[in-house]
Each structure stands twice: as C-alpha cells, then as structure tokens.
C-alpha positions as CSV (number, residue, x, y, z in Angstrom):
1,M,9.3,-23.8,-83.3
2,P,9.6,-23.0,-87.0
3,L,6.6,-23.7,-89.2
4,T,6.8,-26.6,-91.7
5,V,5.0,-24.6,-94.3
6,D,6.3,-21.5,-96.1
7,L,3.4,-19.2,-95.4
8,A,4.8,-16.5,-97.7
9,S,4.4,-18.8,-100.7
10,I,0.7,-19.3,-100.1
11,R,-1.0,-17.0,-102.6
12,K,-4.3,-16.9,-104.5
13,N,-5.1,-14.7,-107.4
14,Y,-8.6,-13.3,-107.4
15,S,-10.5,-13.0,-110.7
16,L,-14.1,-14.2,-110.4
17,Q,-16.0,-10.9,-110.4
18,E,-15.8,-7.1,-110.2
19,L,-17.6,-4.4,-108.1
20,N,-18.5,-1.0,-109.4
21,E,-20.1,2.1,-107.9
22,S,-22.6,2.1,-110.7
23,S,-23.8,-1.5,-110.1
24,V,-24.3,-1.5,-106.3
25,A,-27.6,-0.8,-104.5
26,A,-28.4,2.6,-103.1
27,H,-28.7,1.2,-99.6
28,P,-26.0,-1.0,-98.0
29,Y,-28.5,-3.4,-96.5
30,Q,-29.9,-4.1,-99.9
31,Q,-26.4,-4.7,-101.3
32,F,-25.7,-7.0,-98.4
33,D,-28.8,-9.0,-98.9
34,T,-27.8,-9.5,-102.6
35,W,-24.4,-10.8,-101.5
36,L,-25.8,-13.0,-98.7
37,Q,-28.3,-14.6,-101.0
38,A,-25.5,-15.4,-103.5
39,A,-23.6,-17.0,-100.7
40,I,-26.6,-19.1,-99.6
41,Q,-27.4,-20.1,-103.2
42,A,-23.8,-21.2,-103.7
43,A,-24.3,-23.6,-100.8
44,L,-21.3,-22.1,-98.9
45,P,-20.6,-23.6,-95.5
46,E,-22.0,-21.3,-92.7
47,P,-22.8,-18.3,-95.0
48,T,-24.3,-16.4,-92.0
49,A,-21.1,-16.8,-89.9
50,M,-19.6,-13.4,-89.0
51,V,-16.7,-12.2,-86.8
52,L,-18.0,-9.9,-84.1
53,A,-15.3,-7.6,-82.7
54,T,-15.8,-5.9,-79.3
55,A,-13.7,-3.9,-76.9
56,D,-13.7,-3.6,-73.1
57,P,-13.8,-0.3,-71.2
58,V,-10.0,0.2,-71.6
59,G,-10.0,-0.7,-75.3
60,T,-8.8,-4.3,-75.2
61,P,-10.3,-5.9,-78.3
62,S,-11.7,-9.4,-78.6
63,A,-13.3,-11.2,-81.5
64,R,-15.3,-14.4,-82.1
65,V,-17.5,-16.0,-84.7
66,V,-21.3,-15.7,-84.2
67,L,-24.2,-16.3,-86.5
68,L,-26.3,-13.6,-88.2
69,K,-30.0,-14.2,-87.5
70,G,-31.6,-11.3,-89.4
71,V,-31.1,-8.2,-91.5
72,T,-33.6,-5.4,-91.6
73,A,-33.7,-1.8,-92.6
74,E,-32.5,-1.1,-89.0
75,G,-29.5,-3.3,-88.9
76,F,-27.9,-6.8,-88.3
77,L,-29.3,-9.1,-85.7
78,F,-27.7,-11.8,-83.5
79,F,-28.4,-13.5,-80.2
80,T,-26.2,-14.5,-77.3
81,N,-25.7,-14.6,-73.5
82,Y,-25.7,-11.1,-72.1
83,L,-23.4,-12.1,-69.3
84,S,-20.8,-13.5,-71.7
85,H,-17.4,-11.9,-72.5
86,K,-18.9,-10.1,-75.5
87,G,-22.0,-9.2,-73.6
88,Q,-19.9,-7.5,-70.8
89,D,-17.9,-5.7,-73.5
90,I,-21.1,-4.4,-75.1
91,A,-22.5,-3.3,-71.8
92,H,-19.6,-0.9,-71.4
93,N,-18.8,-0.1,-75.0
94,S,-21.5,-0.2,-77.7
95,A,-19.1,0.2,-80.6
96,V,-18.7,-3.0,-82.5
97,A,-17.5,-4.4,-85.9
98,L,-18.7,-7.3,-88.0
99,T,-16.9,-9.1,-90.8
100,F,-18.2,-11.6,-93.2
101,F,-15.8,-13.6,-95.5
102,W,-17.0,-15.8,-98.3
103,P,-13.7,-17.0,-99.9
104,E,-15.4,-19.1,-102.5
105,L,-16.9,-15.9,-103.9
106,E,-13.8,-13.9,-103.2
107,R,-15.9,-11.5,-101.1
108,Q,-15.8,-9.8,-97.8
109,V,-18.1,-7.4,-96.0
110,R,-16.9,-5.2,-93.1
111,I,-19.4,-3.4,-90.9
112,E,-18.9,-0.8,-88.1
113,G,-21.7,0.5,-85.9
114,K,-23.4,0.7,-82.5
115,V,-25.2,-2.2,-80.9
116,E,-28.3,-2.2,-78.7
117,K,-30.5,-4.9,-77.2
118,T,-33.6,-6.1,-79.1
119,T,-37.0,-6.0,-77.5
120,E,-38.0,-8.9,-75.1
121,N,-40.6,-10.0,-77.6
122,E,-38.0,-10.3,-80.3
123,S,-35.7,-12.2,-78.0
124,D,-38.6,-14.5,-76.9
125,A,-39.7,-15.2,-80.5
126,Y,-36.2,-16.3,-81.6
127,F,-35.5,-18.2,-78.4
128,W,-38.6,-20.3,-78.8
129,S,-37.7,-21.0,-82.5
130,R,-34.5,-22.8,-81.4
131,P,-34.2,-26.5,-80.9
132,L,-35.2,-27.7,-77.4
133,G,-31.7,-28.8,-76.6
134,S,-30.4,-25.3,-77.5
135,Q,-33.0,-23.6,-75.3
136,I,-31.9,-25.8,-72.4
137,G,-28.3,-25.1,-73.2
138,A,-28.9,-21.4,-72.7
139,W,-29.8,-22.1,-69.1
140,A,-27.1,-24.7,-68.5
141,S,-24.1,-22.8,-69.8
142,P,-22.5,-19.9,-67.8
143,Q,-21.0,-18.7,-71.0
144,S,-17.4,-17.5,-70.9
145,K,-17.0,-18.6,-67.2
146,R,-14.4,-21.2,-66.3
147,V,-15.8,-24.7,-65.6
148,T,-14.2,-27.7,-64.0
149,N,-14.8,-30.1,-67.0
150,R,-17.3,-30.9,-69.7
151,Q,-19.2,-33.2,-67.3
152,E,-20.2,-30.2,-65.3
153,L,-21.9,-28.7,-68.4
154,E,-23.6,-32.0,-69.3
155,E,-24.9,-32.5,-65.8
156,A,-26.3,-28.9,-65.7
157,H,-28.0,-29.7,-69.1
158,E,-29.5,-32.8,-67.6
159,Q,-30.7,-30.9,-64.5
160,Y,-32.4,-28.2,-66.5
161,T,-33.9,-30.8,-68.9
162,A,-35.5,-32.5,-65.8
163,K,-36.6,-29.1,-64.4
164,F,-38.4,-28.0,-67.5
165,A,-39.9,-31.5,-68.4
166,G,-43.6,-31.2,-69.0
167,L,-43.7,-27.5,-69.4
168,P,-45.5,-26.3,-72.6
169,K,-42.8,-23.8,-73.2
170,I,-39.3,-23.2,-71.7
171,P,-38.9,-19.7,-70.4
172,R,-36.2,-17.6,-71.9
173,P,-33.4,-16.7,-69.4
174,E,-33.2,-13.0,-68.6
175,H,-29.5,-13.1,-69.4
176,W,-30.1,-14.3,-72.9
177,G,-31.4,-12.4,-75.9
178,G,-30.8,-10.4,-79.0
179,Y,-28.6,-7.5,-80.2
180,L,-29.1,-5.2,-83.1
181,V,-26.1,-3.6,-84.8
182,R,-27.0,-0.3,-86.3
183,A,-24.3,0.3,-88.9
184,H,-22.8,3.6,-89.8
185,L,-20.2,2.1,-92.2
186,V,-20.5,-0.9,-94.5
187,E,-17.7,-1.9,-96.8
188,F,-17.9,-4.4,-99.6
189,W,-14.7,-6.0,-100.8
190,Q,-14.4,-8.0,-104.1
191,G,-11.1,-9.7,-104.9
192,R,-9.5,-8.7,-108.1
193,P,-6.3,-9.6,-110.0
194,N,-2.9,-8.2,-109.0
195,R,-4.3,-7.3,-105.5
196,L,-6.1,-4.3,-107.0
197,H,-9.3,-5.3,-105.2
198,D,-12.6,-3.5,-105.5
199,R,-13.6,-1.8,-102.2
200,I,-16.9,0.1,-102.2
201,V,-17.8,1.7,-98.8
202,Y,-21.2,3.1,-97.7
203,T,-20.9,5.8,-95.0
204,K,-24.0,7.1,-93.2
205,N,-24.5,10.9,-93.1
206,V,-25.2,11.8,-89.5
207,T,-27.4,14.8,-90.4
208,N,-29.9,13.2,-92.8
209,A,-29.2,9.4,-92.5
210,D,-28.4,9.2,-96.2
211,W,-25.7,6.9,-97.4
212,Q,-22.7,8.1,-99.3
213,I,-21.0,5.6,-101.6
214,S,-17.2,5.8,-102.2
215,R,-14.4,3.7,-103.6
216,L,-11.4,3.0,-101.4
217,A,-7.9,2.1,-102.6
218,P,-7.2,-1.6,-102.0
C-alpha cells in the first residue's frame, strides 16, 4: 500500500549549535553528563530514554528503548528482567550499543561497549527505590514471553499483590537486576547546516585506558 505522505520531502535543517574538539571534555562520561543535563534542563520528554541494541549468538540484532538509570566513571546503568529477550542476548553476547537522540537539541550520542551485571546490592537498592506497583510488576510479568491476554498479566499482578501484602519489603526477583555498559567508543553528534554535521568520537585505548578524541566525517 503506498504511503499518503512523501517521506522524501520531509527535511529539517540543523543550525542550533556546533561541536568542536577544543570545547569537549577530556572524558566522554563528563561530556555525556553535560549533554544529558542540558536535555533535562530543557524539559525534553524522556531525556534518559535510550535505544539498546543487542545481538543473539548467531548475530541477529534486536533493539528496544530502555531508560538510563545512572552514569558513573565506570559506565552506563540500566535495569531489566534477566530472562527477557535482551537478557538472553546479553547472556550469550556481551557486546551492545546504546543510542540517545534529543531532536529538540539536534543532538545524538552513540555508545558501543561490553555489558555486565551489577552487584546484587546495587540491584536491590534500585529495585526498592521503585514504586510498589512496579516492584510487583517485576514478579508478575514473564517479560518477552507470549501471554494469552492482558487479563493474565493483571491477574498475576493481583496475586503477587496479595502474596506480598503486609511484608515490610518486597524481595527482588533473582531474574531482575541491573546491567552496566562499559563503553569503549562514545560518539557525540551535533546537527549542522547542509548536513555537514559535527561528529566527535572518543575511542578508548586498550593499553592504558586513555581516551582518544577524533572528528568523523558526517
């Protein structure tokens, strides 16, 4: 069926800001924090939303949007069900990619790295910071598995709500927790006029862990 909109005619010219090697931070996580804070201060919708790309053992890729829950000198943190599609991919292939896109600021960040599970204490701390309904949802949802209908999920949520009623603290499911993405490449993209965008990439030196800063052609 033909589209009713001419997609080729949809075009935006980028001109808000520029990005130079001389103006970026020495460490990519510092530069990322600067951009993330700008996105938050601009009141953008879901500024911490990121596309997480994984691949299964034979290289079949998949991607989905998840929420960033922390940035440290070690990497980028998110939480999920370890038995989900992405969790199964990660169990067999720890290479992942993240992408942030803030169109209102004409900015994108692309990250490549290896992912590992966080400690149980870190997973517990975040799990117990979540709303009660979300904690119960982690028990009720067999993430990525086929279910008969929505009623099945709602009934499971009700059952776990009753099961944990009166407990001072809901236990964290063993199949739910955090992941830390340790980046070895972080690229910052700033839209510019005439599609001559600024692309500054940080590449980690495997021998001394220093970061090399380079410019890429758009």
